[in-house]
GUPA-975487 format. One record per residue (C-alpha): residue number from 1; residue in one letter; x, y negated, z negated. Coordinates in Angstrom, 1 decimal, padded with zeros to 4 digits. Layout:
REM GUPA-975487
<pt><pos>NUM</pos><code>a</code><u>X</u><v>Y</v><w>Z</w></pt>
...
***
This chain:
REM GUPA-975487
<pt><pos>1</pos><code>m</code><u>096.4</u><v>-104.8</v><w>-109.7</w></pt>
<pt><pos>2</pos><code>r</code><u>096.8</u><v>-108.3</v><w>-108.5</w></pt>
<pt><pos>3</pos><code>s</code><u>096.5</u><v>-109.0</v><w>-104.8</w></pt>
<pt><pos>4</pos><code>f</code><u>099.5</u><v>-109.2</v><w>-102.5</w></pt>
<pt><pos>5</pos><code>y</code><u>098.7</u><v>-112.9</v><w>-101.9</w></pt>
<pt><pos>6</pos><code>h</code><u>098.8</u><v>-113.6</v><w>-105.6</w></pt>
<pt><pos>7</pos><code>y</code><u>102.2</u><v>-111.8</v><w>-105.8</w></pt>
<pt><pos>8</pos><code>m</code><u>103.5</u><v>-113.8</v><w>-102.9</w></pt>
<pt><pos>9</pos><code>m</code><u>102.6</u><v>-117.1</v><w>-104.5</w></pt>
<pt><pos>10</pos><code>t</code><u>105.6</u><v>-116.6</v><w>-106.8</w></pt>
<pt><pos>11</pos><code>h</code><u>107.8</u><v>-117.1</v><w>-103.7</w></pt>
<pt><pos>12</pos><code>r</code><u>106.4</u><v>-120.4</v><w>-102.6</w></pt>
<pt><pos>13</pos><code>g</code><u>108.0</u><v>-123.8</v><w>-102.7</w></pt>
<pt><pos>14</pos><code>r</code><u>111.7</u><v>-123.1</v><w>-102.6</w></pt>
<pt><pos>15</pos><code>k</code><u>113.9</u><v>-126.2</v><w>-102.2</w></pt>
<pt><pos>16</pos><code>k</code><u>116.1</u><v>-124.1</v><w>-099.8</w></pt>
<pt><pos>17</pos><code>p</code><u>113.6</u><v>-122.0</v><w>-097.8</w></pt>
<pt><pos>18</pos><code>t</code><u>114.1</u><v>-118.3</v><w>-097.4</w></pt>
<pt><pos>19</pos><code>d</code><u>112.2</u><v>-116.0</v><w>-095.1</w></pt>
<pt><pos>20</pos><code>e</code><u>110.2</u><v>-114.9</v><w>-098.2</w></pt>
<pt><pos>21</pos><code>s</code><u>109.3</u><v>-118.5</v><w>-099.1</w></pt>
<pt><pos>22</pos><code>r</code><u>108.4</u><v>-119.3</v><w>-095.5</w></pt>
<pt><pos>23</pos><code>l</code><u>106.0</u><v>-116.3</v><w>-095.4</w></pt>
<pt><pos>24</pos><code>a</code><u>104.5</u><v>-117.3</v><w>-098.8</w></pt>
<pt><pos>25</pos><code>d</code><u>104.0</u><v>-120.9</v><w>-097.7</w></pt>
<pt><pos>26</pos><code>w</code><u>102.4</u><v>-119.8</v><w>-094.5</w></pt>
<pt><pos>27</pos><code>m</code><u>100.0</u><v>-117.5</v><w>-096.4</w></pt>
<pt><pos>28</pos><code>f</code><u>099.1</u><v>-120.3</v><w>-098.6</w></pt>
<pt><pos>29</pos><code>g</code><u>098.0</u><v>-122.5</v><w>-095.7</w></pt>
<pt><pos>30</pos><code>e</code><u>096.4</u><v>-119.7</v><w>-093.7</w></pt>
<pt><pos>31</pos><code>h</code><u>092.7</u><v>-119.9</v><w>-094.5</w></pt>
<pt><pos>32</pos><code>n</code><u>091.8</u><v>-116.5</v><w>-092.9</w></pt>
<pt><pos>33</pos><code>f</code><u>094.6</u><v>-114.5</v><w>-094.6</w></pt>
<pt><pos>34</pos><code>p</code><u>093.0</u><v>-111.6</v><w>-096.7</w></pt>
<pt><pos>35</pos><code>k</code><u>093.9</u><v>-113.2</v><w>-100.0</w></pt>
<pt><pos>36</pos><code>h</code><u>092.1</u><v>-110.7</v><w>-102.2</w></pt>
<pt><pos>37</pos><code>s</code><u>093.5</u><v>-107.6</v><w>-100.5</w></pt>
<pt><pos>38</pos><code>s</code><u>095.9</u><v>-105.0</v><w>-102.0</w></pt>
<pt><pos>39</pos><code>s</code><u>095.8</u><v>-102.9</v><w>-098.8</w></pt>
<pt><pos>40</pos><code>y</code><u>099.0</u><v>-102.5</v><w>-096.9</w></pt>
<pt><pos>41</pos><code>d</code><u>097.1</u><v>-101.6</v><w>-093.7</w></pt>
<pt><pos>42</pos><code>e</code><u>094.8</u><v>-104.6</v><w>-093.8</w></pt>
<pt><pos>43</pos><code>i</code><u>097.6</u><v>-107.1</v><w>-094.5</w></pt>
<pt><pos>44</pos><code>s</code><u>100.0</u><v>-105.5</v><w>-092.0</w></pt>
<pt><pos>45</pos><code>e</code><u>097.4</u><v>-105.6</v><w>-089.3</w></pt>
<pt><pos>46</pos><code>y</code><u>096.6</u><v>-109.3</v><w>-090.0</w></pt>
<pt><pos>47</pos><code>l</code><u>100.3</u><v>-110.2</v><w>-089.7</w></pt>
<pt><pos>48</pos><code>e</code><u>100.7</u><v>-108.2</v><w>-086.5</w></pt>
<pt><pos>49</pos><code>w</code><u>098.0</u><v>-110.4</v><w>-084.9</w></pt>
<pt><pos>50</pos><code>n</code><u>099.0</u><v>-113.6</v><w>-086.6</w></pt>
<pt><pos>51</pos><code>s</code><u>102.7</u><v>-113.4</v><w>-087.2</w></pt>
<pt><pos>52</pos><code>p</code><u>104.0</u><v>-116.8</v><w>-088.3</w></pt>
<pt><pos>53</pos><code>f</code><u>107.6</u><v>-116.3</v><w>-087.2</w></pt>
<pt><pos>54</pos><code>h</code><u>109.9</u><v>-113.8</v><w>-085.6</w></pt>
<pt><pos>55</pos><code>g</code><u>110.8</u><v>-111.1</v><w>-088.2</w></pt>
<pt><pos>56</pos><code>s</code><u>107.9</u><v>-111.8</v><w>-090.6</w></pt>
<pt><pos>57</pos><code>l</code><u>106.7</u><v>-108.2</v><w>-090.4</w></pt>
<pt><pos>58</pos><code>q</code><u>110.1</u><v>-107.0</v><w>-091.6</w></pt>
<pt><pos>59</pos><code>v</code><u>110.0</u><v>-109.6</v><w>-094.4</w></pt>
<pt><pos>60</pos><code>f</code><u>106.5</u><v>-108.3</v><w>-095.3</w></pt>
<pt><pos>61</pos><code>d</code><u>107.6</u><v>-104.7</v><w>-095.4</w></pt>
<pt><pos>62</pos><code>r</code><u>110.5</u><v>-105.6</v><w>-097.7</w></pt>
<pt><pos>63</pos><code>l</code><u>108.3</u><v>-107.6</v><w>-100.0</w></pt>
<pt><pos>64</pos><code>w</code><u>105.6</u><v>-104.9</v><w>-100.0</w></pt>
<pt><pos>65</pos><code>s</code><u>108.1</u><v>-102.4</v><w>-101.5</w></pt>
<pt><pos>66</pos><code>t</code><u>108.9</u><v>-104.9</v><w>-104.3</w></pt>
<pt><pos>67</pos><code>y</code><u>105.2</u><v>-105.7</v><w>-104.8</w></pt>
<pt><pos>68</pos><code>e</code><u>104.3</u><v>-102.0</v><w>-105.2</w></pt>
<pt><pos>69</pos><code>s</code><u>107.1</u><v>-101.4</v><w>-107.7</w></pt>
<pt><pos>70</pos><code>s</code><u>106.1</u><v>-104.4</v><w>-109.7</w></pt>
<pt><pos>71</pos><code>e</code><u>102.4</u><v>-103.6</v><w>-110.0</w></pt>
***
């Protein structure tokens, strides 16, 4: 199973940014993000303490569902 970070990199670099691409771009630049993790709890807790923008946790939850079904 690939990490959530690896999955999120497919959302980076949109010409017209979406919430999903904003979160992915932030993860890319966030050196302490748990890049090798596939744990919902670990990533969710990290985002709770380091939320990059309002609503990013809701975006994460939505993307996590897609991530789980794609893996």
